[in-house]
PAZAPA-4460 file (N, C-alpha, C; in steps of 0.05 Angstrom, whole numbers, plus 32768, in hexadecimal, padded with zeros to 4 digits):
% residues 179
    n_x    n_y    n_z   ca_x   ca_y   ca_z    c_x    c_y    c_z   seq   type   mol
   8117   7F40   809B   8133   7F46   809F   8140   7F44   8084     1      M     A
   8152   7F58   8080   8162   7F56   8067   8176   7F3F   8065     2      S     A
   817E   7F35   804E   8191   7F21   804B   81AD   7F2D   8049     3      E     A
   81B6   7F36   8061   81D1   7F44   8062   81E8   7F2F   8068     4      L     A
   81FF   7F38   8060   8216   7F27   806C   8217   7F2A   808A     5      D     A
   821F   7F15   8096   821F   7F12   80B3   8229   7F29   80C2     6      A     A
   823E   7F35   80BB   824B   7F4D   80C7   8245   7F67   80BA     7      D     A
   8230   7F69   80AA   8228   7F80   809A   8218   7F96   80AB     8      A     A
   821F   7FB0   80A4   8211   7FC6   80AF   81F4   7FC2   80A3     9      K     A
   81DF   7FCE   80B1   81C3   7FD0   80A6   81C2   7FE2   808C    10      P     A
   81AD   7FDE   807F   81A6   7FEF   8068   818F   8001   8070    11      N     A
   8190   801A   8066   817B   802D   806E   816E   8038   8053    12      I     A
   8156   803C   8052   8148   8049   803C   8140   8063   8045    13      L     A
   8146   807A   8034   813D   8095   8038   812C   809A   8021    14      I     A
   8113   809E   8024   8100   80A5   800E   80EE   80BD   8015    15      T     A
   80E2   80C6   8002   80CF   80DE   8005   80CB   80EC   7FEC    16      G     A
   80BB   80FF   7FEB   80B4   810F   7FD2   80CB   811D   7FCB    17      T     A
   80D3   8121   7FB2   80E9   8132   7FA6   80E9   814E   7FB5    18      P     A
   80FF   8157   7FBF   8101   8172   7FCA   80FC   8172   7FE8    19      G     A
   80F3   8159   7FF4   80EE   8159   8011   8106   815B   8023    20      A     A
   8120   8155   8018   8137   8156   8029   8145   813C   802C    21      G     A
   8140   8129   8019   814F   810F   801A   816E   8111   8017    22      K     A
   8174   8120   8001   8191   8120   7FFC   81A1   812E   8011    23      S     A
   8197   8144   801C   81A5   8153   8031   81A9   813E   8048    24      Y     A
   8194   812F   8050   8197   811E   8067   81A9   8104   805F    25      L     A
   81A6   80FB   8048   81B7   80E4   803F   81D7   80EC   8040    26      C     A
   81DB   8104   8033   81F7   810B   8036   8204   810B   8050    27      E     A
   81F5   8116   8063   8201   8116   807E   81FF   80FC   808C    28      R     A
   81EB   80EC   8086   81EB   80D2   8093   8203   80C0   8089    29      L     A
   8208   80C0   806E   821E   80B1   8063   8237   80BA   806F    30      A     A
   823C   80D4   8073   8255   80DC   8080   8258   80D3   809C    31      E     A
   8242   80D9   80AD   8242   80D3   80C9   8241   80B3   80CF    32      Q     A
   8235   80A2   80BE   8233   8086   80C4   8247   8075   80B5    33      L     A
   8256   8083   80A2   8268   8077   808F   825A   805F   8081    34      N     A
   8240   8066   8077   8233   8055   8065   8236   805E   8049    35      F     A
   822F   804C   8036   822F   8056   8019   8214   8063   8013    36      D     A
   8215   8079   8003   81FD   8086   7FFD   81F6   8080   7FE1    37      W     A
   81DF   806F   7FDB   81D6   8067   7FC2   81C0   8077   7FBA    38      L     A
   81C6   808D   7FAA   81B1   809D   7F9F   81A4   8091   7F85    39      D     A
   818E   8085   7F87   8183   8076   7F71   817E   8085   7F57    40      C     A
   8177   809D   7F59   8175   80AF   7F41   818F   80B3   7F33    41      S     A
   81A3   80B8   7F44   81BF   80BC   7F37   81C9   80A2   7F2C    42      K     A
   81C5   808B   7F39   81CD   8071   7F2D   81BE   806A   7F14    43      I     A
   81A5   806F   7F13   8193   806B   7EFB   819E   8079   7EE4    44      A     A
   81A7   8094   7EEA   81B1   80A4   7ED4   81CE   809B   7EC9    45      K     A
   81DE   8095   7EDF   81F9   808E   7ED7   81FA   8072   7EC9    46      E     A
   81E8   8060   7ECD   81E7   8045   7EC2   81D3   8042   7EAE    47      H     A
   81C4   8058   7EA5   81B0   8056   7E90   8198   8042   7E99    48      D     A
   8190   8043   7EB2   8179   8032   7EBA   8161   8041   7EB8    49      Y     A
   815D   804B   7EA0   8145   805B   7E9A   8138   804F   7E81    50      V     A
   811E   804A   7E84   810E   803E   7E6F   8106   8052   7E58    51      E     A
   80FF   8069   7E62   80F6   8080   7E4F   80F5   8099   7E5C    52      E     A
   80ED   80AF   7E51   80EA   80C9   7E5C   80CF   80D1   7E5A    53      H     A
   80C3   80DB   7E71   80A8   80E3   7E72   80A6   80FF   7E6C    54      D     A
   809D   8106   7E56   809C   8121   7E4C   8089   8133   7E5F    55      E     A
   8073   8128   7E64   805E   8138   7E75   806A   8141   7E8F    56      E     A
   8079   8131   7E9C   8084   8136   7EB6   80A2   813E   7EB5    57      Y     A
   80AD   813C   7E9C   80C9   8143   7E97   80DB   8135   7EAA    58      D     A
   80D9   811A   7EA9   80EA   8109   7EBA   80EE   80EF   7EAF    59      C     A
   8105   80E3   7EB6   810A   80C8   7EAB   80F9   80B4   7EBA    60      P     A
   80F5   809B   7EAD   80E4   8085   7EB7   80F8   8072   7EBF    61      I     A
   80FA   806B   7ED9   810D   8057   7EE2   8109   803B   7ED9    62      L     A
   811D   802D   7ED2   811C   800F   7ECD   8122   8003   7EE7    63      D     A
   810E   7FFB   7EF6   8111   7FF1   7F11   811F   7FD9   7F12    64      E     A
   811B   7FC5   7EFE   8127   7FAC   7EFE   8147   7FB0   7EFC    65      D     A
   8151   7FC0   7EEB   816C   7FC5   7EE8   817A   7FD2   7F00    66      K     A
   816B   7FE3   7F0D   8175   7FF0   7F25   8176   7FDB   7F3C    67      L     A
   8163   7FCB   7F3D   8161   7FB4   7F52   817A   7FA2   7F4F    68      M     A
   817E   7F99   7F36   8194   7F88   7F30   81B1   7F95   7F38    69      D     A
   81B2   7FAE   7F33   81CA   7FBD   7F3A   81CC   7FBD   7F5A    70      H     A
   81B7   7FC2   7F67   81B7   7FC9   7F82   81B9   7FAF   7F95    71      L     A
   81B0   7F96   7F8A   81AF   7F80   7F9A   81CA   7F77   7FA7    72      E     A
   81E0   7F76   7F99   81FA   7F6E   7FA7   8202   7F83   7FBD    73      P     A
   81FD   7F9E   7FB5   8206   7FB2   7FC9   81F3   7FAF   7FE3    74      L     A
   81DB   7FA9   7FDF   81C9   7FA6   7FF7   81D2   7F8E   8008    75      M     A
   81DB   7F79   7FFD   81E4   7F61   800C   81FC   7F69   801E    76      Q     A
   820B   7F7C   8016   8224   7F82   8025   821B   7F95   803C    77      K     A
   8205   7FA2   803B   81FE   7FB4   8050   820D   7FCF   8052    78      G     A
   8202   7FDE   8064   8210   7FF8   8068   8208   800E   8052    79      G     A
   81F1   800C   8049   81E7   801F   8032   81CF   8030   803C    80      N     A
   81D1   8048   8031   81BA   805D   8035   81B0   805D   8017    81      I     A
   8199   8052   8014   818B   8054   7FF9   8178   806B   7FF9    82      V     A
   817C   807C   7FE4   816B   8094   7FE1   815B   8091   7FC8    83      E     A
   8140   8095   7FCA   8130   8097   7FB2   8115   80A2   7FBC    84      Y     A
   8105   80AD   7FA7   80EC   80BA   7FAD   80D3   80A7   7FAB    85      H     A
   80D9   808E   7FA8   80C6   8078   7FA9   80D2   8063   7FBB    86      G     A
   80C1   8051   7FC2   80CB   803B   7FD3   80BE   801F   7FD1    87      C     A
   80A6   801E   7FC4   8097   8006   7FC3   80A3   7FF0   7FB4    88      D     A
   80B7   7FF6   7FA1   80C2   7FDF   7F92   80DA   7FD4   7F9D    89      F     A
   80E6   7FDF   7FB2   80FF   7FD6   7FBF   80F5   7FBC   7FD1    90      F     A
   8102   7FA7   7FD1   80FE   7F90   7FDF   8101   7F97   7FFE    91      P     A
   80EB   7F8E   800E   80EB   7F92   802B   8104   7F88   8037    92      E     A
   810D   7F71   802F   8125   7F66   803B   813F   7F75   803C    93      R     A
   8140   7F8B   802B   8158   7F9B   8028   815B   7FAE   803E    94      W     A
   8147   7FB6   804E   8149   7FCC   8060   8144   7FC5   807B    95      F     A
   8153   7FCF   808E   814D   7FCD   80AB   8140   7FE4   80B6    96      Q     A
   8140   7FFA   80A6   8133   8014   80AE   812B   8024   8096    97      A     A
   8114   802E   8096   8108   8040   8080   8102   805C   808C    98      V     A
   810B   8070   8080   8105   808B   8089   80F7   8099   8072    99      F     A
   80E2   80A7   8078   80D3   80B7   8062   80D6   80D2   806B   100      V     A
   80E2   80E3   805A   80E6   80FE   8060   80CE   810D   8054   101      V     A
   80C2   811D   8064   80A8   812D   805C   80B1   814B   805F   102      T     A
   80A2   815C   8051   80A8   8179   8052   808E   8187   804F   103      C     A
   808A   81A0   805C   8072   81AF   8059   806F   81B9   803C   104      P     A
   8057   81B9   8033   8052   81BE   8017   805E   81D9   800F   105      N     A
   805B   81EE   801B   8067   8209   8014   8085   8206   800F   106      K     A
   8094   81FA   8021   80AF   81F6   801D   80B5   81E5   8006   107      T     A
   80A8   81CF   8004   80AC   81BC   7FED   80A6   81CA   7FD3   108      L     A
   8091   81D9   7FD3   8089   81E7   7FB8   809F   81F9   7FB1   109      Y     A
   80AB   8209   7FC4   80BF   821A   7FBE   80D9   820C   7FB4   110      D     A
   80DF   81F7   7FC0   80F6   81E8   7FB8   80F3   81DD   7F9C   111      R     A
   80DC   81D0   7F96   80D7   81C5   7F7C   80D5   81DC   7F67   112      L     A
   80CC   81F2   7F6D   80C9   8208   7F59   80E6   8211   7F54   113      K     A
   80F7   8212   7F68   8114   8218   7F64   8122   8205   7F52   114      E     A
   811A   81EC   7F52   8125   81D8   7F3E   811B   81DB   7F23   115      R     A
   8107   81ED   7F1F   80FA   81F0   7F06   80E8   81DA   7EFD   116      N     A
   80DD   81CB   7F10   80C9   81B9   7F09   80B2   81C5   7EF8   117      Y     A
   80A7   81B7   7EE4   8093   81C1   7ED4   807A   81BF   7EE6   118      N     A
   8066   81CF   7EDE   804D   81D0   7EF0   8040   81B3   7EF4   119      E     A
   803F   81A3   7EE0   8033   8188   7EE6   8043   8179   7EFA   120      K     A
   805E   8178   7EF7   806F   816A   7F09   806E   8176   7F25   121      K     A
   806E   818F   7F27   806C   819E   7F41   8053   8198   7F4F   122      L     A
   803D   819A   7F41   8022   8191   7F4E   8021   8175   7F56   123      S     A
   802A   8165   7F46   802B   8148   7F4D   8039   8142   7F66   124      S     A
   8050   814D   7F69   8061   8149   7F80   8056   8155   7F99   125      N     A
   804A   816D   7F96   803D   8179   7FAE   8026   8169   7FB6   126      I     A
   8015   8160   7FA4   8000   814D   7FAA   800A   8133   7FB8   127      E     A
   801F   8129   7FAF   8029   8111   7FBB   8030   8117   7FD8   128      C     A
   803C   812F   7FDE   8043   8136   7FF9   8029   813A   800B   129      E     A
   8017   8149   7FFF   7FFC   814E   800B   7FED   8135   8016   130      I     A
   7FEF   8122   8004   7FDF   8108   800A   7FF1   80F5   8017   131      F     A
   800B   80FA   801C   801D   80E7   802B   8021   80CF   801C   132      G     A
   8022   80D1   8001   8025   80B8   7FF0   803E   80A8   7FF9   133      T     A
   8053   80B4   7FFA   806C   80A5   8000   806D   8099   801A   134      I     A
   8064   80A6   802F   8061   8099   8049   804F   8083   8049   135      L     A
   8039   8087   803C   8024   806F   803A   8030   8059   802B   136      E     A
   803F   805F   8017   804C   8049   8006   8060   8038   8019   137      E     A
   8070   8048   8029   8084   803B   803A   8075   802B   8050   138      A     A
   8060   8034   805C   8051   8027   8071   8045   800B   8064   139      R     A
   803C   800D   804B   8030   7FF5   803E   8047   7FE2   8036   140      E     A
   805F   7FEA   8030   8075   7FDC   8025   8088   7FCF   803A   141      S     A
   8087   7FDA   8051   809C   7FD0   8066   808E   7FCC   8081   142      Y     A
   8099   7FBF   8093   808E   7FBA   80AD   808E   7FD4   80BB   143      K     A
   8078   7FD6   80C9   8072   7FF3   80D9   8087   7FFB   80EA   144      A     A
   8097   7FE9   80F5   80A9   7FF1   810B   80C3   7FFA   80FF   145      D     A
   80C6   7FF7   80E4   80E0   8001   80D8   80DC   801C   80C7   146      I     A
   80C2   8026   80C5   80BC   803C   80B5   80BA   8056   80C8   147      V     A
   80C8   8069   80C4   80C9   8082   80D2   80C5   8099   80C2   148      H     A
   80B7   80AC   80CC   80B2   80C7   80BC   80C5   80DC   80C8   149      E     A
   80D1   80EB   80B7   80E5   8100   80BD   80DC   8119   80AF   150      L     A
   80E3   8131   80BA   80DB   8149   80AF   80F5   8155   80A2   151      C     A
   80F3   8161   808A   8109   816A   807A   8106   8188   8073   152      G     A
   80F8   8196   8084   80F4   81B2   807D   810C   81C5   8081   153      E     A
   811A   81C2   8099   8130   81D4   809F   8148   81C5   80A6   154      T     A
   815D   81D5   80A8   8178   81C7   80B2   8174   81BC   80CE   155      A     A
   8164   81C9   80DF   815F   81C0   80FA   8150   81A4   80F7   156      A     A
   813B   81A2   80E6   812E   8189   80E2   8142   8173   80D9   157      D     A
   8156   817A   80C8   8169   8166   80BE   817B   815C   80D4   158      A     A
   8182   816E   80E6   8192   816A   80FC   8182   8154   810F   159      A     A
   816A   815A   8115   8158   8149   8123   8155   812D   8115   160      K     A
   8152   812F   80FD   8150   8116   80EC   8168   8105   80EC   161      S     A
   8180   8111   80ED   8199   8101   80EE   819A   80F4   810A   162      L     A
   8193   8101   811E   8193   80F4   8139   817F   80DE   813B   163      K     A
   8166   80E3   812F   8150   80CF   812D   815C   80B3   8121   164      T     A
   8166   80B9   810B   8174   80A0   80F8   8187   8092   8109   165      V     A
   8199   80A0   8117   81B0   8093   8125   81A6   8088   813E   166      K     A
   818E   8091   8148   8182   8083   8161   816E   806C   815B   167      Q     A
   8169   8067   8140   8159   8051   8139   8160   8037   8148   168      C     A
   814B   802A   8153   8150   8013   8163   8160   7FFD   8155   169      E     A
   8159   7FF7   813C   8167   7FE2   812F   8184   7FE8   812B   170      Y     A
   8188   8001   8122   81A5   800C   811D   81B5   8009   8137   171      L     A
   81A7   8010   814D   81B6   800F   8167   81BD   7FF2   816D   172      Q     A
   81AA   7FE1   8169   81AE   7FC4   816F   81C5   7FB8   8162   173      Q     A
   81CB   7FC2   8149   81E1   7FB5   813B   81FA   7FBF   8142   174      T     A
   81FC   7FD3   8155   8215   7FDE   815E   8227   7FEC   8148   175      S     A
   821B   7FF3   8133   822B   8000   811D   8229   801C   8120   176      C     A
   821A   8027   8133   8216   8045   8133   821A   804D   8151   177      I     A
   8229   8060   8154   822C   806C   816E   8223   8089   816A   178      S     A
   8210   808F   817F   8204   80AC   8180   8217   80BE   8190   179      V     A
***
């Protein structure tokens, strides 16, 4: 259980391979639930929580400690949707629900190609999805009953995912969400 203020809304983690549909889902959830959307990649860029730049994958390397220090007081207040493509370094106590967004490889490939990912980065992310790396990470890092898999391929999938999140047992028990 997270160390939340007594009257706080729960915290939700939305994770998955880049391009799987996390941001699309988070944006709608934040609006519908009146939660704060904490996009960790955006926060890292805005606050310079980057250790270095990986030239091979053409991406920044996150300074996890700085990000955790930044997020800690926000997480204690509750009512957050945290978005990031990794999950194993977030404290288990922070989240009452964890949702892993997955996507079929063809759709994911097209999305990442459209983002101009280099071949190394594109292949690595597709392999991550093929092997279910993020879902496995979530299942190893959090209690099984709070980890849920969602599909992020289509707008219809997103609508179904929104409903699934809002019907999550813990979130319903806190009476902070009405479906």
